[in-house]
All heavy atoms as TSV, in Angstrom:
chain	resi	resn	atom	element	x	y	z
A	1	MET	N	N	106.503	211.811	140.302
A	1	MET	CA	C	106.208	212.149	138.936
A	1	MET	C	C	104.831	212.790	138.894
A	1	MET	O	O	103.863	212.214	139.368
A	1	MET	CB	C	106.267	210.882	138.085
A	1	MET	CG	C	105.949	211.110	136.666
A	1	MET	SD	S	106.237	209.693	135.557
A	1	MET	CE	C	105.787	208.299	136.496
A	2	LYS	N	N	104.735	213.968	138.316
A	2	LYS	CA	C	103.470	214.683	138.225
A	2	LYS	C	C	102.557	214.119	137.146
A	2	LYS	O	O	101.398	213.870	137.376
A	2	LYS	CB	C	103.724	216.156	137.911
A	2	LYS	CG	C	104.083	216.997	139.086
A	2	LYS	CD	C	104.252	218.403	138.604
A	2	LYS	CE	C	103.858	219.388	139.651
A	2	LYS	NZ	N	103.973	220.752	139.173
A	3	ALA	N	N	103.086	213.964	135.929
A	3	ALA	CA	C	102.257	213.531	134.810
A	3	ALA	C	C	103.083	212.684	133.869
A	3	ALA	O	O	104.292	212.820	133.806
A	3	ALA	CB	C	101.724	214.754	134.070
A	4	ALA	N	N	102.407	211.803	133.133
A	4	ALA	CA	C	103.090	210.985	132.131
A	4	ALA	C	C	102.149	210.741	130.965
A	4	ALA	O	O	100.940	210.635	131.152
A	4	ALA	CB	C	103.536	209.656	132.732
A	5	ARG	N	N	102.712	210.670	129.776
A	5	ARG	CA	C	101.948	210.354	128.573
A	5	ARG	C	C	102.683	209.253	127.836
A	5	ARG	O	O	103.898	209.331	127.648
A	5	ARG	CB	C	101.839	211.569	127.654
A	5	ARG	CG	C	101.148	212.758	128.257
A	5	ARG	CD	C	99.643	212.508	128.356
A	5	ARG	NE	N	98.950	213.685	128.764
A	5	ARG	CZ	C	98.597	213.979	129.998
A	5	ARG	NH1	N	98.911	213.166	130.977
A	5	ARG	NH2	N	97.946	215.062	130.292
A	6	LEU	N	N	101.957	208.231	127.422
A	6	LEU	CA	C	102.510	207.119	126.661
A	6	LEU	C	C	101.810	207.130	125.309
A	6	LEU	O	O	100.584	207.058	125.248
A	6	LEU	CB	C	102.264	205.792	127.398
A	6	LEU	CG	C	102.757	204.521	126.752
A	6	LEU	CD1	C	104.274	204.555	126.620
A	6	LEU	CD2	C	102.325	203.311	127.553
A	7	LEU	N	N	102.595	207.228	124.222
A	7	LEU	CA	C	102.024	207.416	122.894
A	7	LEU	C	C	102.512	206.372	121.891
A	7	LEU	O	O	103.262	206.690	120.982
A	7	LEU	CB	C	102.372	208.823	122.381
A	7	LEU	CG	C	102.023	209.974	123.304
A	7	LEU	CD1	C	102.709	211.252	122.864
A	7	LEU	CD2	C	100.532	210.156	123.346
A	8	PRO	N	N	102.101	205.104	122.006
A	8	PRO	CA	C	102.510	204.085	121.040
A	8	PRO	C	C	101.472	203.932	119.933
A	8	PRO	O	O	100.360	204.459	120.012
A	8	PRO	CB	C	102.552	202.823	121.889
A	8	PRO	CG	C	101.431	203.035	122.844
A	8	PRO	CD	C	101.442	204.522	123.157
A	9	ASP	N	N	101.844	203.172	118.892
A	9	ASP	CA	C	100.884	202.825	117.845
A	9	ASP	C	C	99.956	201.705	118.301
A	9	ASP	O	O	98.788	201.675	117.936
A	9	ASP	CB	C	101.607	202.391	116.575
A	9	ASP	CG	C	102.378	203.535	115.929
A	9	ASP	OD1	O	102.036	204.703	116.176
A	9	ASP	OD2	O	103.328	203.253	115.185
A	10	THR	N	N	100.477	200.772	119.117
A	10	THR	CA	C	99.720	199.611	119.578
A	10	THR	C	C	99.979	199.382	121.062
A	10	THR	O	O	101.112	199.504	121.515
A	10	THR	CB	C	100.157	198.342	118.807
A	10	THR	OG1	O	100.029	198.580	117.409
A	10	THR	CG2	C	99.329	197.136	119.196
A	11	ILE	N	N	98.919	199.028	121.807
A	11	ILE	CA	C	99.049	198.709	123.229
A	11	ILE	C	C	98.444	197.333	123.486
A	11	ILE	O	O	97.337	197.051	123.036
A	11	ILE	CB	C	98.326	199.740	124.125
A	11	ILE	CG1	C	98.995	201.100	124.010
A	11	ILE	CG2	C	98.308	199.281	125.574
A	11	ILE	CD1	C	98.285	202.186	124.786
A	12	GLU	N	N	99.182	196.468	124.196
A	12	GLU	CA	C	98.670	195.178	124.662
A	12	GLU	C	C	98.760	195.159	126.177
A	12	GLU	O	O	99.777	195.562	126.742
A	12	GLU	CB	C	99.496	194.022	124.102
A	12	GLU	CG	C	99.391	193.843	122.621
A	12	GLU	CD	C	100.273	192.714	122.115
A	12	GLU	OE1	O	100.965	192.063	122.927
A	12	GLU	OE2	O	100.280	192.497	120.898
A	13	VAL	N	N	97.714	194.693	126.837
A	13	VAL	CA	C	97.684	194.646	128.299
A	13	VAL	C	C	97.536	193.199	128.739
A	13	VAL	O	O	96.694	192.472	128.213
A	13	VAL	CB	C	96.512	195.493	128.860
A	13	VAL	CG1	C	96.424	195.363	130.363
A	13	VAL	CG2	C	96.678	196.945	128.464
A	14	THR	N	N	98.365	192.778	129.705
A	14	THR	CA	C	98.277	191.448	130.299
A	14	THR	C	C	97.681	191.588	131.696
A	14	THR	O	O	98.167	192.386	132.498
A	14	THR	CB	C	99.671	190.797	130.404
A	14	THR	OG1	O	100.250	190.750	129.110
A	14	THR	CG2	C	99.574	189.402	130.975
A	15	VAL	N	N	96.615	190.817	131.943
A	15	VAL	CA	C	95.936	190.859	133.238
A	15	VAL	C	C	96.206	189.552	133.972
A	15	VAL	O	O	96.115	188.471	133.393
A	15	VAL	CB	C	94.414	191.059	133.054
A	15	VAL	CG1	C	93.696	191.022	134.380
A	15	VAL	CG2	C	94.143	192.367	132.326
A	16	LYS	N	N	96.584	189.667	135.241
A	16	LYS	CA	C	96.846	188.490	136.078
A	16	LYS	C	C	96.072	188.666	137.378
A	16	LYS	O	O	96.199	189.696	138.041
A	16	LYS	CB	C	98.342	188.374	136.366
A	16	LYS	CG	C	98.731	187.081	137.043
A	16	LYS	CD	C	100.207	187.047	137.386
A	16	LYS	CE	C	101.037	186.811	136.161
A	16	LYS	NZ	N	102.486	186.646	136.500
A	17	ASN	N	N	95.258	187.688	137.731
A	17	ASN	CA	C	94.434	187.729	138.948
A	17	ASN	C	C	93.548	188.972	139.011
A	17	ASN	O	O	93.385	189.594	140.054
A	17	ASN	CB	C	95.308	187.652	140.207
A	17	ASN	CG	C	96.088	186.362	140.275
A	17	ASN	OD1	O	95.594	185.314	139.879
A	17	ASN	ND2	N	97.308	186.426	140.762
A	18	GLY	N	N	93.013	189.382	137.856
A	18	GLY	CA	C	92.094	190.513	137.803
A	18	GLY	C	C	92.747	191.884	137.895
A	18	GLY	O	O	92.069	192.893	138.028
A	19	THR	N	N	94.096	191.942	137.821
A	19	THR	CA	C	94.823	193.205	137.922
A	19	THR	C	C	95.813	193.312	136.762
A	19	THR	O	O	96.370	192.301	136.330
A	19	THR	CB	C	95.604	193.264	139.255
A	19	THR	OG1	O	94.693	193.048	140.327
A	19	THR	CG2	C	96.275	194.600	139.451
A	20	ILE	N	N	96.049	194.511	136.268
A	20	ILE	CA	C	97.023	194.698	135.194
A	20	ILE	C	C	98.396	194.270	135.687
A	20	ILE	O	O	98.859	194.721	136.732
A	20	ILE	CB	C	97.058	196.158	134.721
A	20	ILE	CG1	C	95.738	196.554	134.079
A	20	ILE	CG2	C	98.199	196.369	133.721
A	20	ILE	CD1	C	95.666	198.009	133.678
A	21	ASP	N	N	99.033	193.384	134.902
A	21	ASP	CA	C	100.372	192.889	135.231
A	21	ASP	C	C	101.425	193.572	134.362
A	21	ASP	O	O	102.450	194.013	134.856
A	21	ASP	CB	C	100.421	191.378	135.047
A	21	ASP	CG	C	101.757	190.776	135.409
A	21	ASP	OD1	O	102.234	191.044	136.527
A	21	ASP	OD2	O	102.333	190.059	134.570
A	22	GLN	N	N	101.157	193.654	133.044
A	22	GLN	CA	C	102.079	194.274	132.103
A	22	GLN	C	C	101.314	195.081	131.073
A	22	GLN	O	O	100.189	194.742	130.722
A	22	GLN	CB	C	102.892	193.233	131.335
A	22	GLN	CG	C	103.881	192.465	132.124
A	22	GLN	CD	C	104.632	191.480	131.236
A	22	GLN	OE1	O	104.519	191.493	130.013
A	22	GLN	NE2	N	105.406	190.613	131.852
A	23	LEU	N	N	101.957	196.117	130.585
A	23	LEU	CA	C	101.436	196.893	129.469
A	23	LEU	C	C	102.550	196.971	128.438
A	23	LEU	O	O	103.643	197.425	128.748
A	23	LEU	CB	C	101.042	198.303	129.916
A	23	LEU	CG	C	100.429	199.174	128.840
A	23	LEU	CD1	C	99.354	200.048	129.440
A	23	LEU	CD2	C	101.467	200.016	128.144
A	24	ARG	N	N	102.287	196.449	127.241
A	24	ARG	CA	C	103.286	196.459	126.171
A	24	ARG	C	C	102.902	197.525	125.156
A	24	ARG	O	O	101.815	197.486	124.587
A	24	ARG	CB	C	103.360	195.108	125.474
A	24	ARG	CG	C	103.883	194.015	126.362
A	24	ARG	CD	C	103.864	192.665	125.629
A	24	ARG	NE	N	104.356	191.622	126.492
A	24	ARG	CZ	C	105.616	191.225	126.512
A	24	ARG	NH1	N	106.492	191.781	125.709
A	24	ARG	NH2	N	106.000	190.275	127.329
A	25	ALA	N	N	103.795	198.477	124.949
A	25	ALA	CA	C	103.607	199.540	123.965
A	25	ALA	C	C	104.519	199.223	122.788
A	25	ALA	O	O	105.727	199.113	122.954
A	25	ALA	CB	C	103.958	200.884	124.577
A	26	LYS	N	N	103.927	199.044	121.604
A	26	LYS	CA	C	104.698	198.599	120.448
A	26	LYS	C	C	104.730	199.648	119.347
A	26	LYS	O	O	103.895	200.537	119.297
A	26	LYS	CB	C	104.096	197.312	119.879
A	26	LYS	CG	C	104.147	196.152	120.835
A	26	LYS	CD	C	103.602	194.921	120.187
A	26	LYS	CE	C	103.777	193.721	121.093
A	26	LYS	NZ	N	103.348	192.504	120.449
A	27	THR	N	N	105.707	199.507	118.469
A	27	THR	CA	C	105.857	200.297	117.249
A	27	THR	C	C	105.956	201.790	117.527
A	27	THR	O	O	104.964	202.509	117.516
A	27	THR	CB	C	104.711	200.016	116.248
A	27	THR	OG1	O	104.488	198.630	116.149
A	27	THR	CG2	C	105.050	200.571	114.889
A	28	GLY	N	N	107.142	202.236	117.783
A	28	GLY	CA	C	107.385	203.661	117.975
A	28	GLY	C	C	106.859	204.199	119.285
A	28	GLY	O	O	106.289	205.285	119.341
A	29	ALA	N	N	107.026	203.448	120.362
A	29	ALA	CA	C	106.541	203.886	121.671
A	29	ALA	C	C	107.318	205.117	122.137
A	29	ALA	O	O	108.522	205.205	121.964
A	29	ALA	CB	C	106.678	202.759	122.678
A	30	PHE	N	N	106.610	206.043	122.732
A	30	PHE	CA	C	107.200	207.293	123.215
A	30	PHE	C	C	106.545	207.626	124.540
A	30	PHE	O	O	105.319	207.577	124.663
A	30	PHE	CB	C	106.934	208.403	122.189
A	30	PHE	CG	C	107.427	209.755	122.605
A	30	PHE	CD1	C	108.766	210.081	122.522
A	30	PHE	CD2	C	106.549	210.704	123.069
A	30	PHE	CE1	C	109.217	211.334	122.891
A	30	PHE	CE2	C	106.987	211.968	123.441
A	30	PHE	CZ	C	108.322	212.285	123.351
A	31	ILE	N	N	107.347	207.933	125.556
A	31	ILE	CA	C	106.788	208.311	126.855
A	31	ILE	C	C	107.441	209.609	127.299
A	31	ILE	O	O	108.629	209.832	127.082
A	31	ILE	CB	C	106.977	207.197	127.910
A	31	ILE	CG1	C	106.200	207.525	129.172
A	31	ILE	CG2	C	108.433	206.939	128.199
A	31	ILE	CD1	C	106.082	206.373	130.152
A	32	ILE	N	N	106.631	210.478	127.855
A	32	ILE	CA	C	107.118	211.738	128.402
A	32	ILE	C	C	106.543	211.883	129.801
A	32	ILE	O	O	105.380	211.572	130.038
A	32	ILE	CB	C	106.750	212.937	127.506
A	32	ILE	CG1	C	107.356	214.232	128.048
A	32	ILE	CG2	C	105.257	213.053	127.312
A	32	ILE	CD1	C	107.276	215.388	127.092
A	33	SER	N	N	107.381	212.306	130.746
A	33	SER	CA	C	106.915	212.497	132.118
A	33	SER	C	C	107.482	213.786	132.674
A	33	SER	O	O	108.536	214.261	132.239
A	33	SER	CB	C	107.320	211.317	133.001
A	33	SER	OG	O	108.727	211.233	133.093
A	34	GLN	N	N	106.771	214.350	133.626
A	34	GLN	CA	C	107.219	215.569	134.292
A	34	GLN	C	C	107.586	215.215	135.724
A	34	GLN	O	O	106.828	214.545	136.414
A	34	GLN	CB	C	106.112	216.620	134.274
A	34	GLN	CG	C	106.530	217.944	134.881
A	34	GLN	CD	C	105.425	218.983	134.817
A	34	GLN	OE1	O	104.305	218.701	134.430
A	34	GLN	NE2	N	105.752	220.192	135.208
A	35	ASP	N	N	108.760	215.666	136.157
A	35	ASP	CA	C	109.152	215.380	137.531
A	35	ASP	C	C	108.520	216.393	138.478
A	35	ASP	O	O	107.619	217.132	138.101
A	35	ASP	CB	C	110.674	215.302	137.675
A	35	ASP	CG	C	111.378	216.606	137.346
A	35	ASP	OD1	O	110.736	217.663	137.332
A	35	ASP	OD2	O	112.597	216.553	137.100
A	36	SER	N	N	108.974	216.455	139.697
A	36	SER	CA	C	108.349	217.312	140.707
A	36	SER	C	C	108.591	218.800	140.467
A	36	SER	O	O	107.996	219.631	141.130
A	36	SER	CB	C	108.845	216.931	142.103
A	36	SER	OG	O	110.246	217.066	142.164
A	37	THR	N	N	109.452	219.136	139.501
A	37	THR	CA	C	109.672	220.539	139.156
A	37	THR	C	C	109.064	220.799	137.784
A	37	THR	O	O	108.003	220.280	137.485
A	37	THR	CB	C	111.184	220.875	139.170
A	37	THR	OG1	O	111.838	220.084	138.182
A	37	THR	CG2	C	111.799	220.582	140.524
A	38	THR	N	N	109.734	221.558	136.964
A	38	THR	CA	C	109.232	221.821	135.614
A	38	THR	C	C	110.044	221.087	134.558
A	38	THR	O	O	109.971	221.405	133.382
A	38	THR	CB	C	109.261	223.332	135.308
A	38	THR	OG1	O	110.605	223.789	135.471
A	38	THR	CG2	C	108.319	224.085	136.208
A	39	ASN	N	N	110.828	220.092	134.960
A	39	ASN	CA	C	111.643	219.313	134.026
A	39	ASN	C	C	110.835	218.182	133.409
A	39	ASN	O	O	109.985	217.585	134.066
A	39	ASN	CB	C	112.862	218.721	134.737
A	39	ASN	CG	C	113.767	219.787	135.299
A	39	ASN	OD1	O	114.020	220.790	134.654
A	39	ASN	ND2	N	114.261	219.575	136.498
A	40	PHE	N	N	111.127	217.884	132.138
A	40	PHE	CA	C	110.466	216.798	131.430
A	40	PHE	C	C	111.489	215.751	131.036
A	40	PHE	O	O	112.613	216.066	130.668
A	40	PHE	CB	C	109.754	217.324	130.178
A	40	PHE	CG	C	108.550	218.144	130.488
A	40	PHE	CD1	C	108.673	219.510	130.694
A	40	PHE	CD2	C	107.300	217.566	130.590
A	40	PHE	CE1	C	107.565	220.284	130.984
A	40	PHE	CE2	C	106.194	218.328	130.888
A	40	PHE	CZ	C	106.324	219.688	131.084
A	41	ASN	N	N	111.092	214.480	131.110
A	41	ASN	CA	C	111.923	213.349	130.709
A	41	ASN	C	C	111.234	212.655	129.544
A	41	ASN	O	O	110.019	212.449	129.578
A	41	ASN	CB	C	112.092	212.367	131.870
A	41	ASN	CG	C	112.704	213.038	133.072
A	41	ASN	OD1	O	113.787	213.584	132.987
A	41	ASN	ND2	N	111.999	213.024	134.184
A	42	GLN	N	N	112.011	212.292	128.503
A	42	GLN	CA	C	111.450	211.660	127.322
A	42	GLN	C	C	112.256	210.414	126.961
A	42	GLN	O	O	113.473	210.436	127.041
A	42	GLN	CB	C	111.504	212.602	126.127
A	42	GLN	CG	C	110.833	213.930	126.335
A	42	GLN	CD	C	111.064	214.848	125.160
A	42	GLN	OE1	O	110.782	214.489	124.027
A	42	GLN	NE2	N	111.599	216.022	125.422
A	43	VAL	N	N	111.552	209.367	126.542
A	43	VAL	CA	C	112.201	208.146	126.056
A	43	VAL	C	C	111.393	207.636	124.882
A	43	VAL	O	O	110.164	207.607	124.924
A	43	VAL	CB	C	112.269	207.049	127.147
A	43	VAL	CG1	C	112.887	205.777	126.590
A	43	VAL	CG2	C	113.045	207.527	128.343
A	44	LYS	N	N	112.097	207.225	123.821
A	44	LYS	CA	C	111.447	206.645	122.654
A	44	LYS	C	C	112.141	205.332	122.340
A	44	LYS	O	O	113.358	205.212	122.494
A	44	LYS	CB	C	111.552	207.587	121.457
A	44	LYS	CG	C	110.845	207.064	120.239
A	44	LYS	CD	C	110.856	208.062	119.110
A	44	LYS	CE	C	110.081	207.459	117.940
A	44	LYS	NZ	N	109.966	208.390	116.837
A	45	GLY	N	N	111.391	204.326	121.923
A	45	GLY	CA	C	111.949	203.030	121.558
A	45	GLY	C	C	110.965	202.250	120.705
A	45	GLY	O	O	109.822	202.640	120.551
A	46	ARG	N	N	111.433	201.130	120.158
A	46	ARG	CA	C	110.543	200.294	119.347
A	46	ARG	C	C	109.473	199.629	120.199
A	46	ARG	O	O	108.350	199.454	119.757
A	46	ARG	CB	C	111.345	199.226	118.618
A	46	ARG	CG	C	111.973	199.750	117.373
A	46	ARG	CD	C	112.592	198.630	116.566
A	46	ARG	NE	N	113.894	199.122	116.181
A	46	ARG	CZ	C	115.004	198.440	116.203
A	46	ARG	NH1	N	114.999	197.185	116.579
A	46	ARG	NH2	N	116.125	198.987	115.848
A	47	GLN	N	N	109.847	199.253	121.428
A	47	GLN	CA	C	108.885	198.599	122.316
A	47	GLN	C	C	109.176	198.973	123.759
A	47	GLN	O	O	110.327	199.078	124.162
A	47	GLN	CB	C	108.962	197.084	122.166
A	47	GLN	CG	C	107.995	196.349	123.064
A	47	GLN	CD	C	107.990	194.847	122.799
A	47	GLN	OE1	O	108.291	194.395	121.721
A	47	GLN	NE2	N	107.636	194.088	123.801
A	48	MET	N	N	108.120	199.188	124.540
A	48	MET	CA	C	108.237	199.436	125.973
A	48	MET	C	C	107.334	198.459	126.697
A	48	MET	O	O	106.223	198.190	126.247
A	48	MET	CB	C	107.782	200.849	126.334
A	48	MET	CG	C	108.651	201.924	125.823
A	48	MET	SD	S	108.052	203.535	126.401
A	48	MET	CE	C	109.105	204.597	125.454
A	49	ILE	N	N	107.829	197.932	127.806
A	49	ILE	CA	C	107.008	197.069	128.648
A	49	ILE	C	C	106.966	197.700	130.034
A	49	ILE	O	O	107.999	197.879	130.666
A	49	ILE	CB	C	107.563	195.640	128.740
A	49	ILE	CG1	C	107.694	195.028	127.340
A	49	ILE	CG2	C	106.666	194.778	129.625
A	49	ILE	CD1	C	108.368	193.678	127.321
A	50	ALA	N	N	105.776	198.051	130.462
A	50	ALA	CA	C	105.579	198.610	131.804
A	50	ALA	C	C	105.126	197.479	132.714
A	50	ALA	O	O	104.180	196.751	132.401
A	50	ALA	CB	C	104.532	199.714	131.778
A	51	TYR	N	N	105.815	197.304	133.834
A	51	TYR	CA	C	105.482	196.278	134.815
A	51	TYR	C	C	104.800	196.949	135.998
A	51	TYR	O	O	105.253	197.985	136.470
A	51	TYR	CB	C	106.749	195.554	135.278
A	51	TYR	CG	C	107.430	194.808	134.151
A	51	TYR	CD1	C	108.410	195.423	133.385
A	51	TYR	CD2	C	107.082	193.501	133.856
A	51	TYR	CE1	C	109.031	194.747	132.343
A	51	TYR	CE2	C	107.702	192.811	132.828
A	51	TYR	CZ	C	108.673	193.446	132.069
A	51	TYR	OH	O	109.282	192.775	131.045
A	52	PHE	N	N	103.714	196.351	136.464
A	52	PHE	CA	C	102.906	196.937	137.520
A	52	PHE	C	C	103.099	196.219	138.850
A	52	PHE	O	O	103.324	195.014	138.890
A	52	PHE	CB	C	101.419	196.884	137.146
A	52	PHE	CG	C	101.052	197.837	136.048
A	52	PHE	CD1	C	101.410	197.599	134.739
A	52	PHE	CD2	C	100.347	198.994	136.344
A	52	PHE	CE1	C	101.074	198.479	133.728
A	52	PHE	CE2	C	100.011	199.882	135.355
A	52	PHE	CZ	C	100.370	199.624	134.038
A	53	ALA	N	N	102.999	196.967	139.941
A	53	ALA	CA	C	102.999	196.426	141.297
A	53	ALA	C	C	102.055	197.290	142.126
A	53	ALA	O	O	102.123	198.522	142.070
A	53	ALA	CB	C	104.399	196.448	141.891
A	54	ARG	N	N	101.157	196.666	142.823
A	54	ARG	CA	C	100.185	197.378	143.666
A	54	ARG	C	C	99.416	198.447	142.892
A	54	ARG	O	O	99.303	199.593	143.308
A	54	ARG	CB	C	100.863	197.964	144.899
A	54	ARG	CG	C	101.367	196.889	145.857
A	54	ARG	CD	C	102.181	197.441	146.995
A	54	ARG	NE	N	103.452	198.032	146.591
A	54	ARG	CZ	C	104.548	197.353	146.246
A	54	ARG	NH1	N	104.525	196.036	146.258
A	54	ARG	NH2	N	105.656	197.962	145.907
A	55	LYS	N	N	98.940	198.071	141.689
A	55	LYS	CA	C	98.088	198.901	140.838
A	55	LYS	C	C	98.747	200.172	140.294
A	55	LYS	O	O	98.065	201.100	139.887
A	55	LYS	CB	C	96.792	199.264	141.562
A	55	LYS	CG	C	95.952	198.058	141.918
A	55	LYS	CD	C	94.648	198.468	142.532
A	55	LYS	CE	C	93.824	197.257	142.889
A	55	LYS	NZ	N	92.531	197.607	143.431
A	56	SER	N	N	100.077	200.217	140.290
A	56	SER	CA	C	100.764	201.347	139.667
A	56	SER	C	C	102.022	200.837	138.967
A	56	SER	O	O	102.497	199.730	139.227
A	56	SER	CB	C	101.118	202.426	140.690
A	56	SER	OG	O	102.030	201.926	141.632
A	57	VAL	N	N	102.584	201.642	138.067
A	57	VAL	CA	C	103.764	201.239	137.313
A	57	VAL	C	C	104.956	201.126	138.249
A	57	VAL	O	O	105.274	202.053	138.985
A	57	VAL	CB	C	104.057	202.250	136.185
A	57	VAL	CG1	C	105.355	201.894	135.481
A	57	VAL	CG2	C	102.909	202.293	135.194
A	58	ASP	N	N	105.597	199.956	138.220
A	58	ASP	CA	C	106.779	199.702	139.047
A	58	ASP	C	C	108.037	200.124	138.296
A	58	ASP	O	O	108.880	200.831	138.820
A	58	ASP	CB	C	106.828	198.235	139.426
A	58	ASP	CG	C	107.893	197.904	140.441
A	58	ASP	OD1	O	108.206	198.771	141.279
A	58	ASP	OD2	O	108.415	196.773	140.387
A	59	PHE	N	N	108.171	199.664	137.038
A	59	PHE	CA	C	109.274	200.104	136.195
A	59	PHE	C	C	108.924	199.870	134.734
A	59	PHE	O	O	107.993	199.128	134.420
A	59	PHE	CB	C	110.608	199.438	136.570
A	59	PHE	CG	C	110.686	197.967	136.289
A	59	PHE	CD1	C	111.234	197.503	135.105
A	59	PHE	CD2	C	110.230	197.047	137.206
A	59	PHE	CE1	C	111.323	196.144	134.857
A	59	PHE	CE2	C	110.309	195.692	136.977
A	59	PHE	CZ	C	110.858	195.237	135.783
A	60	VAL	N	N	109.666	200.496	133.831
A	60	VAL	CA	C	109.444	200.385	132.391
A	60	VAL	C	C	110.744	199.955	131.725
A	60	VAL	O	O	111.798	200.532	131.987
A	60	VAL	CB	C	108.962	201.730	131.781
A	60	VAL	CG1	C	108.777	201.599	130.273
A	60	VAL	CG2	C	107.668	202.180	132.445
A	61	ASN	N	N	110.658	198.940	130.868
A	61	ASN	CA	C	111.806	198.447	130.115
A	61	ASN	C	C	111.627	198.907	128.665
A	61	ASN	O	O	110.612	198.628	128.044
A	61	ASN	CB	C	111.859	196.924	130.201
A	61	ASN	CG	C	113.091	196.343	129.551
A	61	ASN	OD1	O	113.948	197.060	129.059
A	61	ASN	ND2	N	113.170	195.028	129.558
A	62	VAL	N	N	112.621	199.618	128.110
A	62	VAL	CA	C	112.584	200.113	126.741
A	62	VAL	C	C	113.593	199.327	125.918
A	62	VAL	O	O	114.747	199.193	126.307
A	62	VAL	CB	C	112.941	201.620	126.676
A	62	VAL	CG1	C	112.899	202.117	125.233
A	62	VAL	CG2	C	111.997	202.418	127.544
A	63	SER	N	N	113.155	198.794	124.769
A	63	SER	CA	C	114.075	198.054	123.913
A	63	SER	C	C	114.010	198.613	122.487
A	63	SER	O	O	112.965	199.065	122.034
A	63	SER	CB	C	113.756	196.556	123.912
A	63	SER	OG	O	112.445	196.328	123.478
A	64	GLY	N	N	115.124	198.580	121.816
A	64	GLY	CA	C	115.188	199.051	120.437
A	64	GLY	C	C	115.259	200.564	120.341
A	64	GLY	O	O	114.254	201.243	120.486
A	65	ASN	N	N	116.440	201.100	120.133
A	65	ASN	CA	C	116.647	202.538	119.944
A	65	ASN	C	C	116.270	203.372	121.147
A	65	ASN	O	O	115.897	204.530	121.011
A	65	ASN	CB	C	115.900	203.059	118.717
A	65	ASN	CG	C	116.317	202.375	117.437
A	65	ASN	OD1	O	117.431	201.886	117.337
A	65	ASN	ND2	N	115.443	202.333	116.473
A	66	GLY	N	N	116.355	202.806	122.345
A	66	GLY	CA	C	115.982	203.546	123.552
A	66	GLY	C	C	116.984	204.621	123.904
A	66	GLY	O	O	118.106	204.616	123.513
């Protein structure tokens, strides 16, 4: 993934052992990412939870109108 933008109204971050564990994007969360070419991927939902592993996003769970 070349680039990503996360555009929610509210962000909550959970820290575990001094490292980001989860990032919760609430109320109209929207994420857009560009793959290795010129294609863009978009997802919108009421809430997104990004789970981290080794200081980078491991996966994102979208709930509500995803």
